[in-house]
C-alpha positions as CSV (number, residue, x, y, z in Angstrom):
1,M,-78.9,-135.1,4.5
2,T,-76.9,-138.6,3.7
3,S,-73.6,-139.4,5.2
4,C,-71.9,-138.7,2.1
5,N,-73.6,-135.5,1.8
6,L,-72.7,-134.3,5.1
7,L,-69.3,-135.5,4.3
8,Y,-69.0,-133.3,1.6
9,F,-70.2,-130.2,3.7
10,L,-68.1,-130.9,6.5
11,Y,-65.1,-131.3,4.3
12,G,-66.3,-128.0,2.1
13,A,-66.8,-125.7,5.6
14,S,-63.3,-127.2,6.9
15,I,-61.4,-125.7,3.7
16,M,-63.0,-122.4,4.0
17,F,-62.4,-122.3,7.7
18,H,-59.0,-123.1,7.4
19,L,-58.4,-120.7,4.6
20,M,-59.7,-117.8,6.4
21,M,-57.7,-118.7,9.5
22,A,-54.8,-118.8,7.4
23,L,-55.4,-115.0,6.0
24,L,-56.1,-114.0,9.5
25,F,-53.2,-114.9,10.9
26,S,-50.6,-114.1,8.2
27,Y,-52.0,-110.4,8.0
28,K,-49.7,-109.8,10.9
29,R,-46.5,-111.9,10.1
30,R,-44.3,-110.2,12.9
31,A,-45.0,-112.8,15.2
32,S,-43.8,-116.4,14.7
33,L,-46.4,-118.1,16.1
34,N,-48.8,-116.1,13.5
35,I,-46.8,-117.8,10.8
36,Y,-46.8,-121.0,12.0
37,V,-50.5,-121.2,12.5
38,S,-51.1,-119.6,9.0
39,T,-48.7,-122.2,7.2
40,L,-50.5,-125.0,9.3
41,M,-54.0,-123.9,8.5
42,L,-52.9,-123.9,4.3
43,V,-51.4,-127.2,4.5
44,T,-54.4,-128.8,6.3
45,A,-56.6,-127.0,3.9
46,A,-54.7,-128.3,1.1
47,Q,-54.8,-131.7,2.7
48,Y,-58.6,-131.8,2.9
49,V,-58.9,-130.9,-0.9
50,K,-56.7,-133.8,-1.6
51,N,-59.4,-135.9,0.8
52,L,-62.3,-135.0,-1.3
53,A,-60.6,-135.8,-4.5
54,L,-59.5,-139.4,-3.3
55,I,-63.0,-140.1,-1.9
56,G,-64.8,-139.4,-4.8
57,D,-68.5,-140.9,-4.4
58,G,-67.9,-140.8,-0.5
59,C,-65.7,-143.8,0.1
60,Y,-62.0,-144.6,-0.8
61,D,-61.5,-147.2,-3.6
62,S,-59.7,-149.3,-0.9
63,A,-58.4,-149.6,2.2
64,L,-54.8,-149.2,0.8
65,E,-55.5,-146.0,-0.7
66,S,-57.1,-144.7,2.3
67,L,-54.0,-145.6,4.7
68,F,-51.6,-143.9,2.2
69,S,-53.8,-140.8,2.0
70,S,-53.5,-141.0,5.8
71,S,-49.8,-141.4,5.6
72,I,-49.7,-138.2,3.6
73,D,-51.5,-136.3,6.4
74,L,-48.9,-137.1,8.6
75,L,-47.1,-133.7,7.0
76,T,-49.3,-131.9,9.4
77,M,-47.9,-133.2,12.7
78,P,-45.1,-131.6,12.6
79,L,-46.5,-128.4,12.0
80,Y,-48.5,-129.1,15.0
81,A,-45.7,-129.6,16.7
82,I,-44.1,-126.2,15.7
83,V,-47.3,-124.2,16.8
84,L,-47.4,-126.1,20.0
85,I,-43.8,-125.8,20.9
86,E,-44.0,-121.3,19.8
87,A,-46.9,-121.2,22.1
88,C,-45.4,-122.9,25.0
89,R,-41.3,-121.6,24.4
90,P,-41.4,-118.7,22.1
91,G,-38.1,-118.1,20.1
92,W,-36.9,-121.2,20.9
93,L,-37.8,-122.6,17.5
94,N,-35.2,-121.6,14.0
95,W,-35.1,-123.4,10.9
96,W,-32.9,-126.2,11.5
97,R,-34.8,-127.4,15.0
98,A,-38.1,-127.1,12.8
99,S,-36.8,-129.2,10.4
100,L,-35.3,-132.0,12.7
101,L,-39.3,-132.6,13.2
102,Y,-40.0,-133.3,9.9
103,I,-37.1,-135.9,9.6
104,P,-39.2,-138.7,11.4
105,F,-42.1,-138.3,9.3
106,L,-40.4,-137.7,5.8
107,A,-38.8,-141.2,6.6
108,F,-42.2,-142.7,7.2
109,M,-43.8,-141.4,3.9
110,A,-40.8,-142.7,2.1
111,V,-41.4,-146.2,3.4
112,S,-44.5,-146.4,3.1
113,L,-44.2,-145.3,-1.2
114,A,-41.4,-148.0,-1.1
115,Y,-43.7,-150.7,0.9
116,P,-47.2,-149.7,0.5
117,E,-48.1,-152.8,3.2
118,P,-50.7,-152.7,5.8
119,L,-47.7,-153.4,8.3
120,V,-46.3,-150.1,7.5
121,F,-49.0,-148.3,7.9
122,D,-49.6,-149.7,11.6
123,V,-45.9,-149.0,12.5
124,I,-46.6,-145.6,11.4
125,H,-49.8,-144.9,13.1
126,I,-48.1,-146.3,16.3
127,S,-45.2,-144.5,15.9
128,S,-47.5,-141.1,15.6
129,F,-49.3,-141.9,18.4
130,V,-45.5,-142.1,20.6
131,Y,-44.7,-139.0,19.4
132,G,-48.1,-137.5,20.3
133,V,-47.2,-138.5,23.8
134,V,-44.0,-137.1,24.4
135,L,-45.5,-133.7,22.5
136,L,-48.2,-133.9,24.9
137,G,-45.6,-134.5,28.3
138,W,-43.3,-132.0,27.0
139,S,-45.9,-129.4,26.2
140,L,-47.8,-129.9,29.7
141,H,-44.3,-129.2,31.5
142,E,-43.8,-126.1,29.7
143,V,-46.7,-124.6,30.6
144,P,-45.6,-123.9,34.1
145,R,-42.2,-122.4,33.2
146,F,-43.9,-119.8,30.7
147,E,-46.8,-118.4,33.2
148,R,-43.9,-117.8,35.5
149,A,-42.2,-116.0,32.5
150,L,-45.2,-113.8,32.3
151,M,-45.6,-113.5,36.1
152,E,-41.7,-111.5,35.6
153,E,-43.3,-108.9,33.6
154,F,-47.0,-108.4,34.2
155,S,-49.0,-107.5,37.6
156,Y,-52.2,-108.5,36.4
157,E,-53.8,-111.7,35.2
158,K,-55.0,-111.1,31.7
159,Y,-52.1,-113.0,29.8
160,I,-51.2,-115.5,32.7
161,N,-53.5,-117.7,33.2
162,F,-52.8,-120.7,30.7
163,N,-55.3,-123.1,31.5
164,W,-56.7,-122.5,27.9
165,L,-53.2,-123.9,26.2
166,R,-53.4,-126.6,28.7
167,G,-57.1,-127.3,27.2
168,I,-55.9,-126.9,23.8
169,I,-52.8,-129.5,24.1
170,L,-55.0,-132.2,25.2
171,S,-57.8,-131.3,22.6
172,F,-55.2,-132.0,20.4
173,F,-54.0,-134.7,21.4
174,C,-57.6,-136.0,21.2
175,I,-57.8,-135.1,17.6
176,L,-54.7,-137.0,16.9
177,L,-56.4,-139.9,18.5
178,L,-59.6,-139.4,16.3
179,W,-57.7,-138.8,13.4
180,I,-55.4,-142.7,14.1
181,Y,-59.0,-144.1,14.7
182,D,-60.4,-142.7,11.3
183,S,-57.1,-143.8,9.4
184,V,-57.5,-147.4,10.7
185,N,-61.2,-147.4,10.4
186,P,-62.1,-145.2,7.5
187,S,-65.7,-144.6,7.3
188,C,-68.0,-141.3,6.3
189,E,-69.2,-141.2,9.7
190,N,-66.0,-141.9,11.5
191,D,-64.3,-139.1,8.9
192,A,-67.4,-136.7,10.2
193,I,-66.9,-137.3,13.8
194,Y,-62.9,-136.2,13.2
195,L,-63.4,-133.3,10.9
196,I,-66.4,-131.9,13.7
197,G,-64.2,-132.4,16.3
198,S,-61.4,-130.7,14.4
199,L,-63.5,-127.5,13.6
200,V,-64.4,-127.1,17.3
201,V,-61.1,-127.3,18.3
202,W,-59.5,-124.9,16.0
203,A,-62.2,-122.5,16.3
204,V,-61.3,-122.1,20.0
205,A,-57.5,-122.4,19.5
206,C,-57.3,-119.8,16.6
207,F,-59.1,-117.1,19.1
208,F,-56.2,-117.7,21.8
209,F,-53.3,-118.0,19.5
210,Y,-54.2,-115.0,17.9
211,R,-54.5,-113.1,21.4
212,Q,-51.2,-115.2,22.7
213,A,-49.3,-113.7,19.8
214,R,-49.7,-110.1,21.1
215,V,-47.4,-111.3,24.3
216,I,-45.0,-113.6,22.3
217,G,-42.3,-110.5,22.1
218,V,-42.7,-109.8,26.0
219,V,-41.6,-113.6,26.7
220,K,-38.8,-113.6,24.1
221,A,-37.7,-110.4,25.6
222,Y,-37.8,-112.0,29.0
223,E,-35.9,-114.9,27.9
224,S,-33.2,-112.9,25.9
225,A,-32.6,-110.9,29.0
226,D,-32.5,-113.9,31.5
227,S,-29.4,-115.3,29.5
228,Q,-27.4,-112.1,29.4
229,S,-25.5,-110.9,32.4
230,V,-26.4,-108.0,33.9
231,V,-24.8,-104.9,32.6
232,A,-24.7,-100.8,33.3
233,P,-27.0,-98.7,31.3
234,S,-25.2,-96.5,28.9
235,E,-25.3,-92.8,29.9
236,A,-27.7,-91.8,27.2
237,E,-30.2,-94.4,29.2
238,D,-29.6,-93.3,32.2
239,E,-30.6,-89.5,31.5
240,A,-33.5,-90.9,29.9
241,L,-34.4,-93.1,32.7
242,A,-34.0,-90.1,35.1
243,S,-36.1,-87.9,33.2
244,V,-39.0,-90.6,33.5
245,V,-38.6,-90.8,37.3
246,A,-38.1,-86.8,37.5
247,S,-41.7,-86.6,35.4
248,S,-43.1,-88.8,38.2
249,D,-43.6,-86.5,41.1
250,T,-41.9,-89.7,43.3
251,D,-39.2,-87.5,44.9
252,I,-36.8,-90.4,44.4
253,D,-33.4,-90.0,44.3
254,T,-31.7,-91.6,41.4
255,D,-28.0,-90.1,41.7
256,T,-26.8,-93.5,42.6
257,D,-28.3,-95.6,40.1
258,T,-25.9,-94.6,37.4
259,D,-23.4,-96.8,39.3
260,L,-26.0,-99.4,40.7
261,L,-25.1,-102.0,37.9
262,D,-21.2,-101.4,37.6
263,T,-18.9,-103.7,39.8
264,P,-18.9,-102.4,43.0
265,T,-16.9,-103.5,46.2
266,D,-18.9,-105.2,49.0
267,E,-19.8,-102.3,50.7
268,Q,-20.7,-100.4,47.9
269,S,-22.8,-103.3,46.7
270,V,-24.7,-103.4,50.2
271,Q,-24.8,-99.7,50.3
272,Q,-26.5,-99.8,46.9
273,E,-28.8,-102.4,47.5
274,A,-30.0,-100.7,51.0
275,A,-30.8,-97.2,48.5
276,F,-32.3,-99.7,46.1
277,A,-34.5,-100.9,48.5
278,E,-35.0,-97.6,49.8
279,R,-36.3,-96.5,47.0
280,M,-38.6,-99.5,46.1
281,H,-40.2,-98.8,49.4
282,L,-41.1,-95.2,48.9
283,L,-42.8,-96.3,45.3
284,F,-44.6,-98.8,47.2
285,E,-45.3,-97.5,50.9
286,R,-45.8,-93.7,49.9
287,D,-46.7,-93.5,46.2
288,H,-48.7,-96.6,46.2
289,V,-47.6,-97.6,42.8
290,Y,-49.2,-100.8,43.0
291,L,-52.7,-99.3,42.5
292,N,-52.3,-98.9,39.0
293,P,-54.0,-102.2,37.7
294,R,-51.8,-102.4,34.3
295,L,-48.3,-102.2,36.1
296,R,-45.5,-103.9,34.5
297,L,-42.2,-104.5,35.3
298,T,-40.6,-102.4,32.8
299,E,-42.5,-99.2,33.7
300,L,-41.8,-99.9,37.4
301,A,-38.0,-100.3,36.1
302,A,-38.2,-96.8,34.5
303,L,-39.8,-95.3,37.8
304,L,-36.6,-96.7,39.8
305,G,-34.1,-95.6,37.1
306,T,-32.8,-99.0,36.7
307,N,-33.2,-101.7,33.9
308,R,-35.9,-104.7,34.3
309,T,-33.4,-107.5,34.2
310,Y,-31.4,-105.9,37.7
311,L,-35.2,-105.3,38.9
312,S,-36.1,-108.9,37.9
313,Q,-33.1,-110.1,39.7
314,Y,-33.8,-107.9,42.6
315,I,-37.2,-109.3,43.4
316,N,-36.5,-113.1,42.3
317,Q,-33.5,-113.2,44.6
318,C,-33.6,-110.3,47.4
319,C,-37.5,-110.8,47.8
320,D,-37.8,-114.7,46.8
321,T,-41.2,-114.1,44.7
322,T,-42.2,-113.1,41.2
323,F,-43.4,-109.4,40.0
324,Y,-46.7,-110.5,39.6
325,D,-46.7,-111.8,43.5
326,F,-45.0,-109.0,44.9
327,V,-47.3,-106.5,43.6
328,N,-50.5,-108.1,44.1
329,D,-49.3,-108.8,47.8
330,Y,-49.4,-105.2,48.3
331,R,-52.7,-105.0,46.7
332,I,-54.2,-107.8,48.9
333,H,-52.9,-105.9,52.1
334,H,-54.5,-102.6,50.5
335,A,-57.8,-104.4,49.9
336,K,-57.8,-105.9,53.8
337,L,-57.3,-102.7,55.2
338,L,-60.2,-101.3,53.1
339,L,-62.3,-104.5,54.0
340,H,-61.9,-103.7,57.7
341,S,-62.1,-100.2,57.7
342,T,-64.8,-99.0,55.1
343,D,-68.2,-100.6,54.0
344,D,-67.5,-100.1,50.2
345,T,-68.6,-103.3,47.9
346,L,-66.4,-105.9,47.0
347,D,-66.2,-104.3,43.6
348,T,-65.3,-101.0,44.4
349,I,-62.2,-102.4,46.9
350,A,-61.1,-104.4,43.9
351,M,-60.9,-101.2,41.9
352,K,-59.4,-99.0,44.6
353,S,-56.8,-101.6,45.0
354,G,-55.8,-102.0,41.9
355,F,-57.2,-104.9,40.7
356,N,-58.7,-105.5,37.2
357,S,-61.8,-107.0,38.0
358,L,-63.6,-108.4,40.6
359,S,-63.0,-112.1,39.9
360,T,-59.2,-111.6,39.8
361,F,-59.5,-109.7,43.0
362,R,-61.6,-112.7,44.4
363,R,-59.3,-115.4,43.1
364,A,-56.2,-113.6,44.4
365,F,-57.6,-113.0,47.7
366,Q,-58.7,-116.7,48.3
367,Q,-55.3,-118.0,47.5
368,R,-53.1,-115.9,49.6
369,E,-55.5,-115.6,52.5
370,G,-57.4,-119.1,52.7
371,K,-60.8,-117.2,52.9
372,S,-62.8,-115.3,50.7
373,P,-63.1,-111.4,50.9
374,I,-66.5,-111.6,52.7
375,E,-65.2,-114.3,55.1
376,F,-62.4,-112.1,55.9
377,R,-64.6,-108.9,56.4
378,A,-67.1,-110.7,58.6
379,S,-64.1,-112.0,60.6
380,N,-63.0,-108.4,61.0
381,G,-66.5,-106.9,62.4
382,K,-67.6,-105.6,59.0
383,N,-70.9,-107.6,57.9
384,S,-72.3,-105.1,55.2
385,A,-70.5,-106.1,52.1
386,S,-72.4,-106.6,49.1
387,N,-71.1,-107.9,46.0
388,G,-71.5,-111.5,47.3
């Protein structure tokens, strides 16, 4: 297969892939991230069709035509930025913030049309690189904040580990570098390298973005609640929460919860906080609620007869930790007791302690104890552990 035929094949495959992804992400349009990814897929597919029309026999007619084609491709850069911003800070974007991202690129296109000189395109490429560096730095800075937001709602790791997002951010930046290099040094070989790299990155990114859209609503709710003052639940909410607690067989007194978030005196505040702490203690020490492997902050708040905002603030301020760490500290303590007193396998202990998987259990145990579960068991007189 000649380089030109390979290029045609890659363009065709890329167009089909991006159209399929646009259809997939537009199927569920409730999540903003899905809408942004779908739009980016459609625009990219249209640009690939444009490139196929321009290259004709496999090469651009002139270097200036290639540069002009690449300047049109700048329209995708703000869309990349919009996708990353929504992935790192859900709900922050609105129409006018998104439009501000387009202003510099529309200005670049206008200048390139008015003055189609190589120097103008050099400035555009340099500006694109600077834009990419700024977006890279901002995105990597935002990921830890996003992780902490999820740790305020989930007690399990499925949605919290964001190393994949860091990898995609870095991959997007590498794709930008390939695009700049291909724009400055156009050839069939460079086009092919760019298309292959872009296909691989987007195949991985689409898998994670599709999954990520499922937790966007949780983070938006967290951000919204975090920006509002704590208010007392309505009487209807109190009755509903009380019925949830009553049906849980935890025997926890919820009578004082109706006034938990009212404006109390100092003495009342101390008494209410002590009563709330006692109910928390009973749920964790007597009822072992942390053994539920999919426990969420919202569910725990319902069991306590309060709202998630108050509970989150209580854990953050009074316990000086996140909900995720708070629950998993109990799970690790429970696992240590089992490691010391039983000969159960590590997999069994992980399940009995409320962890979703053995790998999550090992990772959490090593992080908190500074040693593996096997090392802990050996140091406490138990050497028969399996699953090593």
